[in-house]
C-alpha positions as a Markdown table, in Angstrom:
| # | Residue | x | y | z |
|---|---|---|---|---|
| 1 | Met | -4.1 | -3.2 | -7.7 |
| 2 | Lys | -2.7 | -0.4 | -5.5 |
| 3 | Gly | -6.3 | 0.9 | -5.2 |
| 4 | Met | -7.6 | -2.5 | -4.1 |
| 5 | Ile | -4.9 | -2.8 | -1.5 |
| 6 | Arg | -5.6 | 0.7 | -0.2 |
| 7 | Ala | -9.4 | -0.2 | -0.1 |
| 8 | Gly | -8.7 | -3.4 | 1.7 |
| 9 | Arg | -6.5 | -1.7 | 4.3 |
| 10 | Trp | -9.2 | 1.0 | 4.8 |
| 11 | Ala | -11.9 | -1.7 | 5.2 |
| 12 | Asn | -9.7 | -3.6 | 7.7 |
| 13 | Gln | -9.4 | -0.4 | 9.8 |
| 14 | Asn | -13.1 | 0.6 | 9.4 |
| 15 | Lys | -15.0 | -2.7 | 9.5 |
| 16 | Tyr | -18.4 | -1.3 | 10.3 |
| 17 | Ala | -18.2 | 1.3 | 7.6 |
| 18 | Ala | -17.0 | -1.3 | 5.2 |
| 19 | Ala | -20.0 | -3.5 | 6.2 |
| 20 | Glu | -22.4 | -0.7 | 5.4 |
| 21 | Ile | -20.9 | -0.4 | 1.9 |
| 22 | Leu | -20.7 | -4.2 | 1.3 |
| 23 | Asp | -24.2 | -4.8 | 2.6 |
| 24 | Gln | -25.5 | -3.3 | -0.6 |
| 25 | Gln | -23.8 | -6.1 | -2.6 |
| 26 | Thr | -24.1 | -9.2 | -0.4 |
| 27 | Phe | -26.6 | -11.8 | 0.6 |
| 28 | Tyr | -26.5 | -10.9 | 4.3 |
| 29 | Arg | -29.8 | -9.8 | 5.8 |
| 30 | Asp | -28.5 | -6.4 | 7.2 |
| 31 | Val | -25.5 | -4.3 | 8.0 |
| 32 | Glu | -24.9 | -6.0 | 11.3 |
| 33 | Ala | -24.9 | -9.5 | 9.7 |
| 34 | Thr | -22.5 | -8.2 | 7.0 |
| 35 | Tyr | -20.3 | -6.9 | 9.8 |
| 36 | Gln | -20.3 | -10.2 | 11.6 |
| 37 | Gly | -19.5 | -11.9 | 8.3 |
| 38 | Ile | -16.4 | -9.7 | 7.6 |
| 39 | Arg | -15.3 | -8.9 | 11.2 |
| 40 | Asp | -12.5 | -11.5 | 11.2 |
| 41 | Val | -11.7 | -11.4 | 7.5 |
| 42 | Asp | -8.6 | -9.7 | 6.1 |
| 43 | Leu | -9.9 | -7.6 | 3.2 |
| 44 | Val | -6.6 | -6.8 | 1.7 |
| 45 | Pro | -6.3 | -8.9 | -1.6 |
| 46 | Asn | -3.9 | -11.8 | -1.4 |
| 47 | Leu | -3.2 | -15.0 | -3.2 |
| 48 | Ser | -3.3 | -17.3 | -0.3 |
| 49 | Pro | -4.1 | -21.0 | -1.0 |
| 50 | Leu | -7.5 | -20.4 | 0.5 |
| 51 | Asn | -8.3 | -17.6 | -1.9 |
| 52 | Ile | -6.9 | -19.5 | -4.9 |
| 53 | Ala | -9.2 | -22.4 | -3.9 |
| 54 | Ala | -12.2 | -20.1 | -3.6 |
| 55 | Val | -11.5 | -18.7 | -7.1 |
| 56 | Thr | -11.1 | -22.2 | -8.5 |
| 57 | Ile | -14.4 | -23.2 | -7.1 |
| 58 | Gly | -16.1 | -20.2 | -8.6 |
| 59 | Lys | -14.3 | -20.8 | -11.9 |
| 60 | Asp | -15.3 | -24.4 | -12.0 |
| 61 | Phe | -19.0 | -23.5 | -11.3 |
| 62 | Met | -19.0 | -20.9 | -14.1 |
| 63 | Leu | -17.4 | -23.4 | -16.5 |
| 64 | Ser | -19.8 | -26.2 | -15.6 |
| 65 | His | -22.8 | -23.9 | -16.1 |
| 66 | Gly | -21.6 | -22.4 | -19.4 |
| 67 | Tyr | -20.8 | -18.9 | -18.1 |
| 68 | Ile | -17.2 | -19.4 | -19.4 |
| 69 | Lys | -16.3 | -21.6 | -22.3 |
| 70 | Asn | -12.6 | -22.3 | -21.9 |
| 71 | Asp | -11.0 | -23.9 | -18.8 |
| 72 | Phe | -7.8 | -22.4 | -17.4 |
| 73 | Asp | -5.5 | -22.9 | -14.5 |
| 74 | Val | -6.3 | -20.3 | -11.7 |
| 75 | Asn | -2.7 | -20.5 | -10.4 |
| 76 | Glu | -1.3 | -19.4 | -13.7 |
| 77 | Trp | -4.1 | -16.8 | -14.3 |
| 78 | Ala | -3.6 | -15.1 | -10.9 |
| 79 | Ala | -0.3 | -13.6 | -12.0 |
| 80 | Pro | 1.2 | -12.7 | -8.5 |
| 81 | Glu | 3.7 | -10.2 | -10.0 |
| 82 | Phe | 0.9 | -7.6 | -10.3 |
| 83 | Leu | -0.1 | -7.8 | -6.6 |
| 84 | Glu | 3.6 | -8.0 | -5.5 |
| 85 | Gln | 4.5 | -4.9 | -7.6 |
| 86 | Ala | 1.5 | -2.9 | -6.2 |
| 87 | Ala | 2.4 | -3.9 | -2.6 |
| 88 | Arg | 6.0 | -3.0 | -3.2 |
| 89 | Glu | 5.1 | 0.4 | -4.7 |
| 90 | Leu | 2.8 | 1.2 | -1.8 |
| 91 | Leu | 5.4 | 0.3 | 0.7 |
| 92 | Glu | 8.0 | 2.5 | -1.0 |
| 93 | Glu | 5.5 | 5.4 | -1.1 |
| 94 | Glu | 4.7 | 5.0 | 2.6 |
| 95 | Trp | 8.4 | 4.8 | 3.5 |
| 96 | Lys | 9.1 | 8.0 | 1.5 |
| 97 | Lys | 6.2 | 9.8 | 3.2 |
| 98 | Arg | 7.2 | 8.7 | 6.7 |
| 99 | Thr | 10.9 | 9.3 | 6.3 |
| 100 | Thr | 10.7 | 12.7 | 4.6 |
| 101 | Ser | 7.7 | 14.2 | 6.4 |
| 102 | Lys | 9.8 | 15.3 | 9.4 |
| 103 | Leu | 12.5 | 16.9 | 7.3 |
| 104 | Pro | 12.5 | 20.7 | 7.1 |
| 105 | Gln | 11.3 | 22.1 | 3.7 |
| 106 | Ala | 14.2 | 23.4 | 1.6 |
| 107 | Ala | 13.9 | 26.9 | 0.4 |
| 108 | Asp | 13.5 | 27.3 | -3.3 |
| 109 | Pro | 16.6 | 29.2 | -4.4 |
| 110 | Leu | 14.8 | 30.5 | -7.5 |
| 111 | Ala | 11.9 | 31.9 | -5.6 |
| 112 | Gly | 11.9 | 35.5 | -4.3 |
| 113 | Asn | 15.0 | 37.4 | -3.6 |
| 114 | Leu | 17.2 | 34.8 | -2.1 |
| 115 | Arg | 20.9 | 35.6 | -2.6 |
| 116 | Met | 23.3 | 32.7 | -3.3 |
| 117 | Gly | 26.4 | 34.4 | -2.1 |
C-alpha cells in the first residue's frame, strides 16, 4: 500500500508523465486524451464513497457475467486499516526525514582515534 500511495503522489505531481505511462493501459486515444482524463483526478488511493461505489459497480458486473462466483460486500472487503497503516507509516517516515535532516551528524565514537576523555 505504501508503494501505491507513493506512486499516486508522484502521479499527482507529474500528471503528464503519469498520462504517458497510463496511456499504455487505457482506452483513451492518445497521451493528451489520457492527460485530460486524469488531470483533475487524485491518483492517491483512497476509500471515498465514490471509489467504493465504482468498485461495487465493477464487482457487480463481474458477478453478473460469471467472472466471479461469490458475492461479497465491498465495504467489508476494502479493509481500510491497511490503507490507514500505510499512510501513517509514510507520514512518520516523512516526519523523521524532515525533522532530522537538518541536525548535524554525530561522530561515531568507535570510528578512528577519537578519545573519550
